[in-house]
C-alpha positions as CSV (number, residue, x, y, z in Angstrom):
1,M,-65.2,-58.5,-149.2
2,A,-63.6,-55.1,-149.9
3,D,-63.4,-54.4,-146.2
4,S,-61.1,-57.4,-145.6
5,K,-58.4,-56.0,-147.9
6,K,-55.2,-55.8,-145.9
7,K,-52.0,-54.1,-146.9
8,T,-49.3,-56.8,-147.2
9,I,-45.9,-56.4,-145.6
10,A,-42.8,-56.7,-147.7
11,K,-40.5,-59.6,-147.0
12,K,-37.8,-57.2,-145.7
13,D,-40.2,-55.9,-143.2
14,F,-40.9,-59.4,-141.9
15,R,-37.3,-59.6,-140.8
16,T,-37.8,-56.7,-138.4
17,L,-40.8,-58.3,-136.6
18,S,-40.4,-60.4,-133.5
19,E,-41.4,-64.0,-133.4
20,A,-44.6,-63.2,-131.5
21,D,-45.5,-60.6,-134.1
22,L,-44.8,-63.0,-136.9
23,Q,-47.1,-65.6,-135.2
24,K,-49.8,-63.0,-135.0
25,E,-49.4,-62.0,-138.6
26,L,-49.5,-65.6,-139.6
27,A,-52.8,-66.1,-137.8
28,E,-54.3,-63.1,-139.5
29,M,-53.1,-64.2,-142.9
30,R,-54.6,-67.7,-142.5
31,S,-57.9,-66.2,-141.4
32,L,-57.8,-63.9,-144.5
33,M,-57.0,-67.0,-146.7
34,V,-60.2,-68.7,-145.4
35,D,-62.2,-65.6,-146.2
36,H,-60.7,-65.5,-149.7
37,R,-61.5,-69.1,-150.3
38,K,-65.1,-68.7,-149.1
39,A,-65.5,-65.6,-151.4
40,N,-64.0,-67.5,-154.3
41,A,-66.4,-70.5,-153.8
42,A,-69.3,-68.0,-153.8
43,Q,-67.8,-66.3,-156.9
44,E,-67.6,-63.0,-155.0
45,L,-63.8,-62.7,-155.2
46,P,-62.9,-60.1,-157.8
47,S,-59.6,-61.8,-158.7
48,P,-58.5,-65.3,-157.7
49,A,-55.0,-64.0,-157.8
50,V,-55.3,-62.7,-154.3
51,I,-55.5,-66.3,-153.1
52,R,-52.1,-67.0,-154.7
53,K,-50.7,-63.7,-153.2
54,T,-51.9,-64.6,-149.7
55,R,-50.5,-68.1,-149.9
56,K,-47.1,-66.7,-150.9
57,D,-47.3,-64.2,-148.0
58,I,-48.0,-67.0,-145.6
59,A,-45.0,-68.9,-146.9
60,K,-42.8,-65.7,-146.4
61,V,-43.9,-65.5,-142.8
62,L,-43.3,-69.2,-142.2
63,T,-39.8,-68.8,-143.7
64,M,-39.0,-65.8,-141.4
65,L,-40.2,-67.8,-138.4
66,R,-38.0,-70.7,-139.4
67,E,-35.0,-68.5,-139.8
68,K,-35.6,-67.0,-136.3
69,Q,-35.7,-70.6,-134.9
70,I,-32.5,-71.7,-136.7
71,A,-30.5,-68.5,-135.9
72,P,-29.8,-69.4,-132.2
73,A,-28.7,-72.9,-133.1
74,K,-26.2,-71.5,-135.7
75,E,-24.8,-69.1,-133.1
76,R,-24.2,-72.0,-130.7
77,E,-22.3,-73.9,-133.4
78,K,-19.8,-71.0,-133.8
């Protein structure tokens, strides 16, 4: 399981990514979450806190995607 460790990206760095890159990052994180859950079920995960961290990172990416979807609509309102 040690080989699947991935350096997480800070929230401020998510803002610089394009929507396609965010989608790619989201897919990778969801795959990583599945791996963490399997390892946790098999009691191979050193710390279950990584599940919580991964879940929060997924939420950050989803928030950035939503902001990028809303931004054009707000520009049209002005």
